DOMILO-74441 format. One record per residue (C-alpha): residue in one letter; x, y, z. Coordinates in pm, whole numbers, plus 50000, padded with zeros to 5 digits. Each point is the difference from the previous one (the first is absolute). Layout:
# residues N
AXYZ;...
END
This chain:
# residues 220
M740445921324424;E499535023150282;N502615028950019;S502245006250304;D497905027350148;N496914977449997;I501914972350165;D501415023950256;T496595011650090;T498674966350035;Q502934989650209;M499345029850235;N496374993350034;T500694963450102;A502535011750265;K497455025950135;D497354974150038;M502274973150163;K498674987750336;L501954982450273;L499054962750020;F497565008649720;C497495016450229;I501575026950218;P500415034649828;N503285014650064;N501265031449846;K502765006050271;T503134981749906;A503154995950194;E502655027349954;S502874974450044;C500844966550142;C501344992750342;C503525009750106;G499765029749762;C499964978249692;T498375015049686;L496904981449884;R501964984549692;L502694987850212;G497684987250285;T497974981649729;Q503134984149872;I501024988950345;I496694984850083;T499724982849658;I503444985750021;L499564986550363;G496484987149882;L501684981749705;I502544983250227;G497164989650237;V498024985949704;I503034978849884;V500524986950330;S496394990650052;L500054983049646;Y502874980050117;D498104988750315;L496874991849811;F501884977249751;N502494984750238;P498894967850130;A501755005350334;T498145032050065;S496854998249796;G498164980250269;N499915031450211;H497795016249754;K497564971250021;L499264999350383;F496565014049948;G499324979849684;D500625003049622;F497915032049982;Y502715019050194;Y502744986249781;Y498385010549683;S498795033450137;D503685005350084;L501104991249653;I497525023149832;L501015027650234;V503604995849943;L499674998949625;L497705031550008;L502725018050196;L502744988249763;V498415015749718;S498945029950185;Y503275009750142;S501704994649650;L497535023249823;I500405027750278;I503884998650023;Y500085002149621;S497955030650017;T502185017250238;F502854999349738;Y498095008349697;N497045019350125;R497444976849856;F496645007450150;D498074972249829;R502224972450141;A500225016750347;Y496085002049994;L499734963749918;G502644990150260;L498005020050272;I496754984049909;L501734965150038;Y501665011950322;Q496665010950155;A498364966849886;G502754982450169;F499575020450322;I496304991750018;I500744963249936;S502755000550291;T497545016350210;V497444973749977;V502414971549993;I502345010750290;V497445020450223;V496584988149946;L500054963049918;P502214989050292;F497425013950237;I497404978249833;I502134968850007;I501105005050354;G496435007950127;E498595015950300;N501564974850231;A503475010749931;S499565037549975;A502845004850227;I502334983349773;Y498555021749726;A500425031450182;V503724991550052;Y500424991449629;F498255032549895;L502175020950228;T503174985749845;L498575011849644;I499225035550110;P503445016149936;S500504984449670;Y496445005249902;I500525036950074;T503255000449794;Q498304985249723;I497115026550011;Y502775026549997;F501764983949694;L496775001249824;Y499575036250066;I503435006949858;L499444979149685;F496645016949944;S501505033250041;F502814994149752;V497514985949750;K497535027550044;E502635027849958;L501604981749707;G496715000249822;L499265037050068;G503515008149855;N501505012950319;I503314985849933;A501795026650231;K498114989650300;L501084963649944;D503645012350015;G499395024450276;L500825029749784;Q498805034250034;V497325010249757;N499725036349875;V496895011449799;A500585031649799;A497435016449766;N502335011549721;N503654990650050;Q502584985250234;N500645030250183;N501664996950350;F500264961349947;Q501944985150273;Q502794974949924;G498924964050083;G496255005549916;V497704993149721;Y498215026849794;I496624993349882;P497925023549785;L496835012950165;N497724986949732;D501404964150032;F499725003550382;N496345010049992;Q499254973049774;R501204973950239;N498965017950312;P496705018649920;Q499165006450367;Q503345016950075;N500035037149979;S503475009550136;N502895010549783;Q502674978150182;V499914963850136;T502824988050228;P499524964450074;R501674989550333;V502884975049985;
END
């Protein structure tokens, strides 16, 4: 069995290698969520709202009175929606669990499922309607696409916040998740400010080998 140090090292290496949407290298994570919320609180709000939306979608999919709306473009859309909703249900559940218990393994799996769902929704909601509508109805698609832009931009932002939370959780930057000041000291806790978090210098250097400063103060 691996010891805790090996597990922590593996976890941090996994977090460092994380890529947005599996292909975009991104070492710059968000400092906070919108409206001044911390990354942890913002992630909780996003996932709770997401779970509510998933439950409503599941009801619509299985309710005979509304399920027909999901079949306007055929059974493919219906089952694509069903797969997407189930992916998000598991994803939101894993991520919100990790916000309370700091479980990187579950948050990481939840983010993988969320990003897979994001890609599926992009294909199903944005790309396929253009193929089905065809060039003769390009004006209709243009109106359809324009109505999607605000919600799609919001989804990209939510993805970035969830990605930031999971990455910082894997790196062990718990203070940043909660918007706390981080003080790094070489030997002891001298001049430590109330409301901050003390991290020994050796531990900090292990997590952030490229950082040379002796004090890091994340913005809230």
